[in-house]
NUMI-327275 format. One record per residue (C-alpha): x, y, z. Coordinates in nm, 4 decimals, m for minus. Layout:
<pts>
<east=X; north=Y; up=Z>
...
</pts>
This chain:
<pts>
<east=m6.5655; north=22.1267; up=m7.8136>
<east=m6.9212; north=22.1996; up=m7.9149>
<east=m7.1792; north=22.3507; up=m7.6695>
<east=m7.3402; north=22.0143; up=m7.5814>
<east=m7.0005; north=21.8869; up=m7.4475>
<east=m7.0227; north=21.5898; up=m7.6868>
<east=m6.6627; north=21.5131; up=m7.8143>
<east=m6.6823; north=21.4583; up=m8.1908>
<east=m6.4323; north=21.2068; up=m8.3209>
<east=m6.2971; north=21.0913; up=m8.6484>
<east=m6.1316; north=20.7363; up=m8.6322>
<east=m5.8531; north=20.6728; up=m8.8911>
<east=m5.7196; north=20.3247; up=m8.9340>
<east=m5.6532; north=20.1169; up=m9.2485>
<east=m5.8222; north=19.8040; up=m9.0789>
<east=m6.1941; north=19.7980; up=m9.1377>
<east=m6.2287; north=19.5625; up=m8.8369>
<east=m6.0550; north=19.8161; up=m8.6090>
<east=m6.2386; north=20.1000; up=m8.7600>
<east=m6.5790; north=19.9357; up=m8.6984>
<east=m6.4822; north=19.8265; up=m8.3435>
<east=m6.3627; north=20.1710; up=m8.2337>
<east=m6.6569; north=20.3416; up=m8.3997>
<east=m6.9213; north=20.1193; up=m8.2251>
<east=m6.7510; north=20.1103; up=m7.8851>
<east=m6.6602; north=20.4702; up=m7.8615>
<east=m6.9982; north=20.5885; up=m7.9821>
<east=m7.1444; north=20.3912; up=m7.6868>
<east=m7.0159; north=20.6512; up=m7.4397>
<east=m7.2636; north=20.9254; up=m7.3742>
<east=m7.0106; north=21.2029; up=m7.4208>
<east=m6.8444; north=21.0802; up=m7.7392>
<east=m6.9806; north=21.0743; up=m8.0942>
<east=m6.7770; north=20.9143; up=m8.3732>
<east=m6.8769; north=21.1410; up=m8.6672>
<east=m6.6588; north=20.9742; up=m8.9284>
<east=m6.3920; north=20.7134; up=m9.0023>
<east=m6.1328; north=20.6812; up=m9.2685>
<east=m5.9035; north=20.4079; up=m9.3956>
<east=m5.6252; north=20.6359; up=m9.5489>
<east=m5.4966; north=20.9877; up=m9.5230>
<east=m5.6939; north=21.1282; up=m9.8254>
<east=m6.0243; north=21.0066; up=m9.6876>
<east=m5.9170; north=21.1291; up=m9.3360>
<east=m5.8527; north=21.4730; up=m9.4733>
<east=m6.2023; north=21.4725; up=m9.6335>
<east=m6.3668; north=21.3573; up=m9.3072>
<east=m6.1958; north=21.6082; up=m9.1011>
<east=m6.2784; north=21.8942; up=m9.3382>
<east=m6.6376; north=21.7819; up=m9.3431>
<east=m6.7042; north=21.7045; up=m8.9844>
<east=m6.4597; north=21.9355; up=m8.8062>
<east=m6.3963; north=21.6932; up=m8.5158>
<east=m6.2755; north=21.7724; up=m8.1723>
<east=m6.0373; north=21.4836; up=m8.1592>
<east=m5.9070; north=21.2272; up=m8.4089>
<east=m5.7608; north=20.8807; up=m8.3382>
<east=m5.4939; north=20.8036; up=m8.5872>
<east=m5.3136; north=20.4738; up=m8.6897>
<east=m4.9518; north=20.5033; up=m8.7860>
<east=m4.9306; north=20.2380; up=m9.0508>
<east=m5.1542; north=20.3136; up=m9.3413>
<east=m5.1235; north=20.2671; up=m9.7226>
<east=m4.9903; north=20.5625; up=m9.9078>
<east=m4.9460; north=20.8665; up=m9.6807>
<east=m4.8729; north=20.7172; up=m9.3408>
<east=m5.0111; north=20.8466; up=m8.9974>
<east=m4.6930; north=21.0494; up=m8.9388>
<east=m4.7142; north=21.2263; up=m9.2686>
<east=m5.0759; north=21.2972; up=m9.2133>
<east=m5.0168; north=21.4197; up=m8.8584>
<east=m4.7424; north=21.6576; up=m8.9716>
<east=m4.9612; north=21.8048; up=m9.2391>
<east=m5.2628; north=21.8459; up=m9.0044>
<east=m5.0414; north=22.0208; up=m8.7416>
<east=m4.9243; north=22.2649; up=m9.0085>
<east=m5.2656; north=22.3381; up=m9.1672>
<east=m5.5464; north=22.2568; up=m8.9318>
<east=m5.4097; north=22.1750; up=m8.5795>
<east=m5.6377; north=21.9553; up=m8.3701>
<east=m5.5947; north=21.7164; up=m8.0798>
<east=m5.4759; north=21.3569; up=m8.1958>
<east=m5.4532; north=21.0359; up=m8.0155>
<east=m5.2216; north=20.7915; up=m8.1799>
<east=m5.3172; north=20.4212; up=m8.1860>
<east=m5.0122; north=20.2234; up=m8.2543>
<east=m4.8554; north=19.8710; up=m8.2284>
<east=m4.6526; north=19.7593; up=m7.9263>
<east=m4.3408; north=19.6734; up=m8.1251>
<east=m4.0228; north=19.8657; up=m8.0981>
<east=m4.0633; north=20.0324; up=m8.4350>
<east=m4.4191; north=20.1205; up=m8.3246>
<east=m4.2736; north=20.2807; up=m8.0066>
<east=m4.0323; north=20.4907; up=m8.2098>
<east=m4.3017; north=20.5993; up=m8.4519>
<east=m4.5254; north=20.6876; up=m8.1577>
<east=m4.2679; north=20.9041; up=m8.0025>
<east=m4.2062; north=21.0791; up=m8.3305>
<east=m4.5777; north=21.1510; up=m8.3383>
<east=m4.5694; north=21.3071; up=m7.9992>
<east=m4.2871; north=21.5222; up=m8.1233>
<east=m4.4957; north=21.6324; up=m8.4220>
<east=m4.7744; north=21.7348; up=m8.1873>
<east=m4.9999; north=21.4401; up=m8.0961>
<east=m5.1452; north=21.4742; up=m7.7484>
<east=m5.1380; north=21.1099; up=m7.6425>
<east=m5.1320; north=20.7469; up=m7.7596>
<east=m5.2746; north=20.4164; up=m7.6990>
<east=m5.1134; north=20.0770; up=m7.7934>
<east=m5.3176; north=19.8189; up=m7.9898>
<east=m5.3528; north=19.4778; up=m7.8356>
<east=m5.1995; north=19.1954; up=m8.0394>
<east=m5.5140; north=19.1093; up=m8.2204>
<east=m5.8751; north=19.2349; up=m8.2581>
<east=m5.9956; north=18.9601; up=m8.0293>
<east=m5.7808; north=19.1082; up=m7.7439>
<east=m5.9655; north=19.4341; up=m7.7371>
<east=m6.1812; north=19.4546; up=m7.4325>
<east=m6.4019; north=19.6934; up=m7.2412>
<east=m6.1169; north=19.8104; up=m7.0314>
<east=m5.9292; north=19.9003; up=m7.3536>
<east=m6.2169; north=20.1184; up=m7.4720>
<east=m6.2632; north=20.2912; up=m7.1456>
<east=m5.8926; north=20.3887; up=m7.1386>
<east=m5.9099; north=20.5147; up=m7.4922>
<east=m6.2229; north=20.7061; up=m7.4183>
<east=m6.0443; north=20.8694; up=m7.1185>
<east=m5.7475; north=20.9586; up=m7.3463>
<east=m5.9869; north=21.1151; up=m7.5954>
<east=m6.1535; north=21.3213; up=m7.3127>
<east=m5.8180; north=21.4404; up=m7.2051>
<east=m5.7058; north=21.5273; up=m7.5606>
<east=m6.0179; north=21.7339; up=m7.6063>
<east=m5.9094; north=21.9601; up=m7.3294>
<east=m5.5425; north=21.9701; up=m7.4186>
<east=m5.3361; north=22.2780; up=m7.5095>
<east=m5.1724; north=22.2030; up=m7.8412>
<east=m4.8066; north=22.3116; up=m7.8788>
<east=m4.5178; north=22.1893; up=m8.0669>
<east=m4.1913; north=22.2533; up=m7.8778>
<east=m3.8759; north=22.3510; up=m8.0675>
<east=m3.5755; north=22.1218; up=m8.0992>
<east=m3.3249; north=22.1194; up=m7.8143>
<east=m3.1138; north=22.4273; up=m7.7738>
<east=m2.7994; north=22.4044; up=m7.5591>
<east=m2.7594; north=22.6654; up=m7.2838>
<east=m2.6360; north=23.0033; up=m7.4100>
<east=m2.2696; north=23.0929; up=m7.3976>
<east=m1.9670; north=22.8792; up=m7.3915>
<east=m1.9090; north=22.5654; up=m7.1766>
<east=m1.7182; north=22.7658; up=m6.9073>
<east=m2.0113; north=22.9892; up=m6.7950>
<east=m2.2304; north=22.6626; up=m6.7883>
<east=m1.9846; north=22.5016; up=m6.5508>
<east=m1.9817; north=22.8040; up=m6.3360>
<east=m2.3652; north=22.8171; up=m6.3095>
<east=m2.3841; north=22.4420; up=m6.2699>
<east=m2.1443; north=22.4591; up=m5.9800>
<east=m2.4154; north=22.6327; up=m5.7757>
<east=m2.5912; north=22.2993; up=m5.7643>
<east=m2.2919; north=22.1350; up=m5.5914>
<east=m2.4861; north=22.0871; up=m5.2659>
<east=m2.7419; north=21.8884; up=m5.4757>
<east=m2.7062; north=21.5112; up=m5.4947>
<east=m3.0056; north=21.4332; up=m5.7114>
<east=m3.2679; north=21.5927; up=m5.9348>
<east=m3.6095; north=21.4185; up=m5.9588>
<east=m3.8615; north=21.4792; up=m6.2422>
<east=m4.2169; north=21.3421; up=m6.2850>
<east=m4.4578; north=21.3903; up=m6.5901>
<east=m4.7448; north=21.2233; up=m6.7623>
<east=m4.9543; north=21.3401; up=m7.0754>
<east=m4.7403; north=21.5815; up=m7.2750>
<east=m4.4393; north=21.4970; up=m7.0754>
<east=m4.2376; north=21.3262; up=m7.3302>
<east=m4.1899; north=21.6388; up=m7.5217>
<east=m4.1492; north=21.8597; up=m7.2126>
<east=m3.8744; north=21.6294; up=m7.0887>
<east=m3.7032; north=21.6129; up=m7.4325>
<east=m3.7202; north=22.0027; up=m7.4322>
<east=m3.6032; north=22.0426; up=m7.0759>
<east=m3.3006; north=21.7909; up=m7.0979>
<east=m3.1968; north=21.9501; up=m7.4256>
<east=m3.1251; north=22.2770; up=m7.2354>
<east=m2.8969; north=22.1178; up=m6.9739>
<east=m2.5233; north=22.0879; up=m6.9542>
<east=m2.3473; north=21.7766; up=m6.8220>
<east=m2.2209; north=21.9448; up=m6.5042>
<east=m2.5260; north=21.8324; up=m6.3051>
<east=m2.5992; north=21.5718; up=m6.0405>
<east=m2.7797; north=21.2545; up=m6.1566>
<east=m3.1359; north=21.3175; up=m6.2907>
<east=m3.4034; north=21.0435; up=m6.2209>
<east=m3.7280; north=21.0635; up=m6.4244>
<east=m4.0573; north=20.8823; up=m6.4053>
<east=m4.2828; north=20.9453; up=m6.7125>
<east=m4.6074; north=20.7455; up=m6.7313>
<east=m4.5475; north=20.5136; up=m7.0311>
<east=m4.6178; north=20.1540; up=m7.0968>
<east=m4.3461; north=19.8834; up=m7.1079>
<east=m4.1715; north=19.8707; up=m7.4368>
<east=m4.1777; north=20.2356; up=m7.4840>
<east=m3.9371; north=20.3661; up=m7.2191>
<east=m3.6306; north=20.2176; up=m7.3831>
<east=m3.6996; north=20.3869; up=m7.7024>
<east=m3.7776; north=20.7025; up=m7.5222>
<east=m3.4423; north=20.7021; up=m7.3423>
<east=m3.2580; north=20.6303; up=m7.6612>
<east=m3.4248; north=20.9312; up=m7.8274>
<east=m3.3459; north=21.1570; up=m7.5373>
<east=m2.9900; north=21.0425; up=m7.5440>
<east=m2.9607; north=21.1622; up=m7.9058>
<east=m3.1022; north=21.5044; up=m7.8356>
<east=m2.9296; north=21.5911; up=m7.5060>
<east=m2.5764; north=21.6556; up=m7.3841>
<east=m2.6528; north=21.4264; up=m7.0977>
<east=m2.6245; north=21.0488; up=m7.1108>
<east=m2.9748; north=20.9131; up=m7.0945>
<east=m3.0649; north=20.5557; up=m7.0280>
<east=m3.3447; north=20.3382; up=m6.9218>
<east=m3.2916; north=20.2650; up=m6.5529>
<east=m3.1828; north=19.9065; up=m6.4463>
<east=m3.1813; north=19.7568; up=m6.1040>
<east=m2.8535; north=19.8367; up=m5.9231>
<east=m2.7345; north=20.0905; up=m6.1857>
<east=m2.4995; north=20.3521; up=m6.0298>
<east=m2.6271; north=20.7020; up=m6.0542>
<east=m2.3661; north=20.9266; up=m6.2051>
<east=m2.3464; north=21.3051; up=m6.2597>
<east=m2.4291; north=21.4143; up=m6.6095>
<east=m2.6704; north=21.1160; up=m6.6596>
<east=m3.0443; north=21.0799; up=m6.6689>
<east=m3.2317; north=20.7676; up=m6.5784>
<east=m3.5858; north=20.6883; up=m6.7149>
<east=m3.8093; north=20.4546; up=m6.5091>
<east=m3.9005; north=20.1464; up=m6.7144>
<east=m4.2719; north=20.1127; up=m6.8114>
<east=m4.3264; north=19.8078; up=m6.5989>
<east=m4.1639; north=19.9069; up=m6.2639>
<east=m4.1493; north=20.1838; up=m6.0088>
<east=m3.8082; north=20.3595; up=m6.0089>
<east=m3.6597; north=20.4187; up=m5.6623>
<east=m3.3357; north=20.5478; up=m5.5443>
<east=m3.1418; north=20.3697; up=m5.2640>
<east=m2.7861; north=20.3842; up=m5.1060>
<east=m2.5535; north=20.0972; up=m5.1800>
<east=m2.3279; north=19.9580; up=m4.9081>
<east=m2.0502; north=20.1717; up=m5.0261>
<east=m2.2938; north=20.4787; up=m4.9922>
<east=m2.3213; north=20.5397; up=m5.3594>
<east=m2.6662; north=20.6090; up=m5.5009>
<east=m2.8109; north=20.3398; up=m5.7318>
<east=m3.1472; north=20.2669; up=m5.9168>
<east=m3.3883; north=20.0197; up=m5.7543>
<east=m3.6665; north=19.8774; up=m5.9588>
<east=m3.9946; north=19.7686; up=m5.7795>
<east=m4.2508; north=19.5782; up=m5.9679>
<east=m4.5107; north=19.6120; up=m5.6901>
<east=m4.8671; north=19.7300; up=m5.7183>
<east=m4.9719; north=20.0438; up=m5.9104>
<east=m4.9927; north=20.3757; up=m5.7199>
<east=m5.2522; north=20.6266; up=m5.8276>
<east=m5.3314; north=20.3754; up=m6.1107>
<east=m4.9675; north=20.4064; up=m6.2412>
<east=m4.6560; north=20.2049; up=m6.2566>
<east=m4.4127; north=20.3617; up=m6.2622>
<east=m4.5455; north=20.6200; up=m6.0170>
<east=m4.4002; north=20.9775; up=m5.9556>
<east=m4.4874; north=20.9628; up=m5.5892>
<east=m4.2843; north=20.6434; up=m5.5392>
<east=m3.9837; north=20.8095; up=m5.7019>
<east=m4.0203; north=21.1320; up=m5.4931>
<east=m4.0638; north=20.9384; up=m5.1706>
<east=m3.7544; north=20.7308; up=m5.2427>
<east=m3.5553; north=21.0449; up=m5.3135>
<east=m3.6466; north=21.1994; up=m4.9700>
<east=m3.5474; north=20.8687; up=m4.7986>
<east=m3.2114; north=20.8601; up=m4.9751>
<east=m3.0885; north=21.2028; up=m4.9878>
<east=m3.3366; north=21.4336; up=m4.8127>
<east=m3.3011; north=21.7997; up=m4.8607>
<east=m3.0095; north=21.7614; up=m5.0924>
<east=m3.2413; north=21.7037; up=m5.3818>
<east=m3.4707; north=21.8864; up=m5.6177>
<east=m3.8205; north=21.7948; up=m5.7336>
<east=m3.9867; north=21.8973; up=m6.0611>
<east=m4.3388; north=21.8071; up=m6.1768>
<east=m4.4339; north=21.8635; up=m6.5393>
<east=m4.7422; north=21.8289; up=m6.7592>
<east=m4.9782; north=21.5511; up=m6.7004>
<east=m5.3271; north=21.4237; up=m6.6042>
<east=m5.4158; north=21.3339; up=m6.2508>
<east=m5.2470; north=21.3820; up=m5.9026>
<east=m4.9574; north=21.1435; up=m5.9076>
<east=m4.6539; north=21.3234; up=m5.7564>
<east=m4.8298; north=21.6012; up=m5.5776>
<east=m4.8064; north=21.4499; up=m5.2193>
<east=m4.4486; north=21.3212; up=m5.2895>
<east=m4.3376; north=21.6764; up=m5.4097>
<east=m4.5079; north=21.8163; up=m5.0952>
<east=m4.3010; north=21.5842; up=m4.8746>
<east=m3.9911; north=21.6827; up=m5.0600>
<east=m4.0757; north=22.0486; up=m4.9866>
<east=m4.1384; north=21.9836; up=m4.6227>
<east=m3.7924; north=21.8281; up=m4.6128>
<east=m3.6349; north=22.1377; up=m4.7315>
<east=m3.6019; north=22.0624; up=m5.1038>
<east=m3.6427; north=22.3145; up=m5.3806>
<east=m3.9455; north=22.2187; up=m5.5872>
<east=m4.0729; north=22.3430; up=m5.9225>
<east=m4.4152; north=22.2982; up=m6.0875>
<east=m4.4780; north=22.3717; up=m6.4627>
<east=m4.7183; north=22.6537; up=m6.5123>
<east=m5.0631; north=22.6229; up=m6.6697>
<east=m4.9780; north=22.8198; up=m6.9938>
<east=m4.6878; north=22.5825; up=m7.0916>
<east=m4.8578; north=22.2605; up=m6.9976>
<east=m5.0438; north=22.0295; up=m7.2463>
<east=m5.2559; north=21.9100; up=m6.9494>
<east=m5.2335; north=22.1236; up=m6.6264>
<east=m5.3342; north=21.8384; up=m6.4017>
<east=m5.0414; north=21.7047; up=m6.2000>
<east=m4.8732; north=22.0437; up=m6.1673>
<east=m5.2134; north=22.1946; up=m6.0533>
<east=m5.2581; north=21.9201; up=m5.7938>
<east=m4.9158; north=21.9922; up=m5.6625>
<east=m4.9706; north=22.3629; up=m5.6590>
<east=m5.2933; north=22.3279; up=m5.4745>
<east=m5.1315; north=22.0952; up=m5.2134>
<east=m4.8648; north=22.3611; up=m5.1414>
<east=m4.5930; north=22.1393; up=m5.2800>
<east=m4.4499; north=22.4015; up=m5.5300>
<east=m4.1942; north=22.6551; up=m5.4413>
<east=m4.1919; north=22.8088; up=m5.7809>
<east=m4.4358; north=22.7648; up=m6.0579>
<east=m4.2532; north=22.8296; up=m6.3968>
<east=m4.3023; north=22.8203; up=m6.7707>
<east=m4.1183; north=22.5176; up=m6.9166>
<east=m3.8828; north=22.7409; up=m7.0887>
<east=m3.7499; north=22.8790; up=m6.7531>
<east=m3.7117; north=22.5465; up=m6.5676>
<east=m3.3705; north=22.4696; up=m6.6864>
<east=m3.2305; north=22.8011; up=m6.5635>
<east=m3.3620; north=22.7279; up=m6.2153>
<east=m3.2061; north=22.3648; up=m6.2253>
<east=m2.8727; north=22.5297; up=m6.2900>
<east=m2.9118; north=22.8074; up=m6.0323>
<east=m3.1684; north=22.6945; up=m5.7764>
<east=m3.2740; north=22.9552; up=m5.5144>
<east=m3.3003; north=22.8757; up=m5.1417>
<east=m3.5927; north=22.6447; up=m5.0818>
<east=m3.8914; north=22.8028; up=m4.8959>
<east=m4.0918; north=22.5863; up=m4.6547>
<east=m4.4509; north=22.5076; up=m4.7337>
</pts>
């Protein structure tokens, strides 16, 4: 960013109404200046070259070269933080997840009509722009299965036999971190439960995309769904994901549509606390890239119960917020680059108390 700490933004959207709304409302914040706007990719490229913004907001659906094509070319030629502004439909969710894969930092869904935009919406978008301005841009490679043949993978995974559950939490940057991490894992693992901060309508598409790029079976969690080895369960965007014992002592998903925790539903802390209650020290906790503090105290409680815990390190995080909070709280046994976490899931060392 520039020396005055003013975040310079270019707004890209084919709707003149949306462009004018975003330009006016974002410019009202003292630390944000909309320096240009564009209705299509060609104009956007000119505005970006002229104004050299710190962040751009980018619509997906545009005439001619769409937002995904523009994003891909930007990341190849002039990488800069991008916040996608997309529709709430299932195709919009798929396109947004593709944008995150291409290097977008974050996304914001559009309300159903311009009249539905309100001050809360603009505050949330401004917050995402502020986070994006501090993000570390990175495009993770496609999933690579563990090295060697299946037999060594089974041998290594057998060291996790004492584990009954692996719990993962993430926020900004987490969709790609989770995609990368699950892509490294074999099926010979205990169930994996995941809370990623996402809105309702996106988590099903997220689970479906992960299922295509991982050897694991990945699904959106449902209430009462049996937890199985070799499977990963994604918290839906409108409910907390918990783990509980069924009457036959099997572990199942439990969905809770209660109040937000740390301003989030689903919440990572809620997931981690339920894991402690259901399996105690026979679990492992992982906290990945994300803004805020959600998950830090839950991970600390896991560590204090004797669980092995991992925090993603600063250099590999898009946003070193949640892992930093966990590290400062003393919740993290090992702080690791994303590229090394899979290895530690397969061969966890002995947990060390906080």
